[in-house]
C-alpha positions in Angstrom: 7.9 -24.1 8.3 5.0 -22.1 6.9 1.5 -22.0 8.5 -1.6 -23.2 6.7 -3.9 -20.3 6.0 -7.5 -20.6 7.3 -9.7 -19.1 4.6 -12.8 -17.8 6.4 -14.5 -17.1 3.1 -14.7 -20.8 2.2 -16.2 -21.7 5.6 -18.6 -18.7 5.5 -19.8 -19.7 2.1 -20.5 -23.2 3.3 -22.5 -21.9 6.3 -24.5 -19.5 4.2 -25.4 -22.4 1.9 -26.6 -24.3 4.9 -28.6 -21.3 6.1 -30.2 -20.8 2.7 -31.3 -24.5 2.5 -32.8 -24.2 6.0 -34.6 -21.0 5.1 -36.1 -22.7 2.0 -37.2 -25.6 4.1 -38.8 -23.4 6.8 -40.7 -21.4 4.1 -41.9 -24.6 2.3 -42.9 -26.6 5.3 -44.0 -24.0 7.8 -44.6 -20.8 5.9 -41.9 -19.2 8.0 -39.5 -16.7 6.6 -36.8 -15.6 9.1 -36.6 -11.8 9.3 -33.6 -9.7 10.2 -33.7 -6.0 11.1 -30.4 -4.0 11.2 -30.3 -0.5 12.7 -27.5 1.9 11.7 -27.1 5.3 13.3 -24.8 7.8 11.5 -22.6 7.6 8.4 -19.5 5.8 9.6 -18.0 4.3 6.3 -17.0 1.0 7.9 -20.4 0.5 9.5 -22.2 1.4 6.2 -20.2 -1.4 4.5 -21.0 -3.9 7.2 -24.7 -3.1 7.2 -24.9 -3.3 3.4 -23.2 -6.7 3.4 -25.5 -8.0 6.1 -28.6 -6.9 4.2 -27.5 -8.3 0.9 -26.5 -11.7 2.4 -29.8 -12.0 4.3 -31.7 -11.4 1.1 -29.5 -13.9 -0.8 -30.3 -16.5 1.7 -34.1 -16.0 1.1 -34.7 -14.1 4.4 -36.8 -11.0 5.0 -34.4 -8.2 5.6 -34.9 -4.5 6.6 -32.4 -1.8 7.3 -33.2 1.3 9.4 -30.7 4.1 8.7 -31.0 6.9 11.3 -29.2 10.3 11.5 -26.3 10.7 13.8 -28.3 13.0 16.1 -31.0 10.4 16.8 -32.2 10.7 20.4 -32.1 7.9 22.9 -35.9 7.7 23.2 -36.2 7.4 19.5 -33.8 4.5 19.5 -35.6 2.7 22.3 -39.0 3.3 20.5 -37.6 1.8 17.2 -36.3 -1.3 19.1 -39.6 -1.7 20.8 -41.5 -1.5 17.4 -39.1 -4.2 15.9 -39.5 -6.3 19.0 -43.3 -6.3 18.5 -43.1 -7.0 14.7 -43.9 -10.7 14.1 -42.0 -10.6 10.7 -38.8 -9.7 12.5 -37.0 -12.5 14.4 -33.6 -10.9 14.8 -32.6 -7.4 15.7 -29.0 -6.1 15.3 -28.0 -2.6 16.3 -24.7 -1.8 14.5 -22.0 -0.7 17.0 -20.5 1.6 17.9 -23.3 4.1 18.4 -22.7 7.8 18.6 -21.3 8.8 22.0 -24.5 10.5 23.1 -26.4 7.2 23.0 -26.3 4.7 25.8 -25.3 1.4 24.1 -26.0 -0.7 27.1 -29.6 0.7 27.4 -30.2 0.1 23.7 -29.0 -3.5 23.9 -31.0 -4.1 27.0 -34.1 -3.0 25.1 -33.8 -5.8 22.6 -35.7 -9.0 23.6 -33.2 -11.8 24.4 -35.2 -13.9 21.9 -34.4 -11.5 19.1 -30.8 -10.5 20.2 -29.0 -12.2 17.3 -25.8 -10.4 18.2 -25.8 -12.2 21.6 -24.9 -9.1 23.6 -27.8 -9.0 26.1 -27.2 -9.9 29.7 -29.6 -12.7 29.4 -27.8 -14.4 26.5 -24.4 -13.8 28.0 -25.6 -15.3 31.3 -27.1 -18.4 29.5 -23.8 -18.9 27.8 -21.9 -18.9 31.1 -24.5 -21.2 32.6 -24.2 -23.7 29.7 -27.8 -23.1 28.6 -29.1 -22.6 25.1 -28.4 -19.1 24.0 -27.9 -16.8 21.1 -24.2 -16.4 21.1 -22.2 -13.4 19.8 -21.5 -13.9 16.1 -17.7 -13.4 15.9 -16.8 -15.8 18.7 -19.2 -18.4 17.3 -17.4 -18.0 13.9 -14.0 -18.4 15.6 -15.2 -21.7 17.2 -16.5 -23.0 13.8 -13.1 -22.3 12.2 -11.2 -23.9 15.1 -13.3 -27.1 15.0 -13.1 -27.3 11.2 -9.3 -26.9 11.4 -8.4 -29.0 14.5 -11.4 -31.3 15.0 -11.9 -32.2 18.7 -10.6 -29.4 20.9 -10.7 -31.4 24.1 -7.7 -30.7 26.4 -6.0 -28.1 24.3 -4.5 -25.0 25.9 -6.2 -21.9 24.7 -5.1 -18.3 25.3 -7.5 -15.5 24.6 -5.9 -12.1 24.4 -8.7 -9.5 25.0 -11.6 -9.4 27.4 -14.3 -7.5 25.6 -18.0 -8.5 25.9 -18.2 -8.7 22.1 -15.4 -11.3 21.6 -13.0 -12.0 24.4 -15.3 -13.2 27.1 -17.7 -15.2 25.0 -15.0 -17.0 23.0 -13.4 -18.0 26.3 -16.8 -19.5 27.4 -17.2 -21.3 24.1 -13.7 -22.8 24.4 -14.4 -23.9 28.0 -17.5 -25.6 26.8 -15.4 -27.3 24.2 -13.2 -28.7 27.0 -10.2 -26.5 26.4 -8.1 -25.2 29.3 -8.5 -21.5 28.9 -6.4 -18.5 30.0 -7.9 -15.0 29.5 -5.1 -12.5 29.0 -5.0 -8.8 28.1 -2.7 -5.8 27.7 -1.9 -5.8 31.5 -1.0 -9.5 31.8 2.4 -10.0 33.3 4.8 -11.4 30.7 2.1 -11.6 28.0 4.5 -13.1 25.4 5.3 -16.1 27.7 1.6 -16.7 28.4 0.8 -16.7 24.6 3.6 -19.2 24.0 1.8 -21.7 26.1 -1.2 -21.8 23.7 -2.1 -24.6 21.3 -4.9 -22.2 20.3 -4.2 -18.4 20.4 -7.1 -16.0 19.9 -6.1 -12.4 19.4 -8.9 -9.9 20.1 -7.2 -7.0 21.7 -7.6 -4.2 19.0 -4.0 -3.4 18.6 -2.4 -3.7 15.2 0.2 -6.4 14.9 0.6 -6.7 18.6 1.1 -10.4 18.7 4.6 -11.1 17.4 6.0 -14.3 15.8 8.1 -15.1 18.9 5.0 -15.0 21.0 3.5 -18.0 19.2 4.1 -21.6 20.1 5.4 -23.5 17.1 2.5 -25.3 15.4 -0.2 -23.4 17.2 -3.5 -22.4 15.7 -3.8 -18.6 15.6 -7.2 -16.9 15.2 -6.8 -13.2 14.5 -10.0 -11.3 15.3 -8.4 -7.8 14.9 -9.5 -5.3 12.3 -7.2 -2.3 12.4 -6.7 0.4 9.9 -3.1 1.5 9.5 -1.1 3.6 7.0 0.4 1.8 4.0 4.1 0.9 4.4 5.1 2.7 1.2 5.9 6.3 2.1 4.1 7.8 -0.9 0.9 5.9 -0.1 1.1 6.7 3.6 1.7 10.4 2.8 -1.5 10.3 0.6 -3.5 9.2 3.7 -4.1 5.7 2.3 -4.8 3.0 4.8 -5.0 -0.8 4.9 -6.5 -3.4 7.2 -4.2 -5.5 9.5 -5.0 -7.8 12.3 -3.8 -8.0 15.9 -1.2 -10.5 14.9 1.9 -9.8 12.9 0.8 -12.0 10.0 4.1 -12.4 8.2 5.9 -13.5 11.4 3.0 -15.8 12.4 3.2 -17.6 9.1 6.8 -18.7 9.9 5.9 -20.2 13.3 2.2 -21.2 13.6 0.6 -24.3 12.3 -2.5 -22.5 11.1 -3.4 -18.8 11.0 -6.3 -16.7 9.9 -5.6 -13.7 7.6 -7.0 -10.2 8.2 -9.0 -9.5 6.2 -10.5 -12.7 4.9 -10.4 -14.8 8.0 -12.8 -14.3 10.9 -14.7 -11.4 9.2 -16.7 -13.3 6.7 -17.8 -15.8 9.4 -19.3 -13.0 11.5 -22.0 -12.2 8.9 -22.6 -15.9 8.1 -23.2 -16.6 11.8 -25.6 -13.6 12.1 -27.8 -15.3 9.4 -27.5 -18.6 11.3 -28.5 -16.9 14.6 -31.5 -15.3 12.9 -32.8 -18.7 11.6 -32.2 -20.2 15.1 -34.2 -17.3 16.6 -37.0 -17.7 14.1 -37.3 -21.4 14.9 -37.3 -20.8 18.6 -40.0 -18.1 18.4 -42.1 -20.4 16.2 -41.7 -23.3 18.6 -39.9 -25.4 16.0 -36.5 -25.9 17.6 -36.1 -29.3 19.2 
């Protein structure tokens, strides 16, 4: 048995095309150009790459896009002032602050300063609460991307047993809520779950979002299950010479080679969930623009 690979790039390309078509329609019929502002503090190489990709894809979709790159020693009051300015800007419909922030900055306070209407990363208490309550919300991008992949792969998710390994505000908790809303029976597990491998083996849908490289082994997976690997971990190359040179590669939270032998479907890392995250960010920005303009029915 060999699992089918879920190529997130194909699904992301399709979603970006839908976003581009909707942006063109909004501009033509309503004179509305959705605008996205991304704020980056510091020079983290991974964050720089993410921010560049977000800006390029927003422009490619016909959106208004601005990026604010701030020095690593930016003060808390300066961050809050910038967020307030973007909140007041009628050309900006979505605000994303690239995480993590330098340790001297209070991430919770910065996120709280973003209006829930412009919180396209879905991290505010208001949007998280609306998700739990089953009300319309801007939902975190990565979990939304996971759900899109699952529905495209499996169709109706009703009644399926889902196990989410990880309980972060960014992925674990919101994907559990989305799966509940899709009528799955959901178990939230984590590194301290008793007999975690046995819990994972119960899953028709297994979402790994724990941040530990290759933690989920092949014998943890129910044969034929759909495995969504959210993990992005940098590890040394297996080849001794490359490892000695300090070269690294990206692996997920799932042991991919082992998963291929057991699962029915599995996302690769990279190339699985990652491309969906940026595509959903664009989708959320369009949704936010429509709501702010009173156009969403």
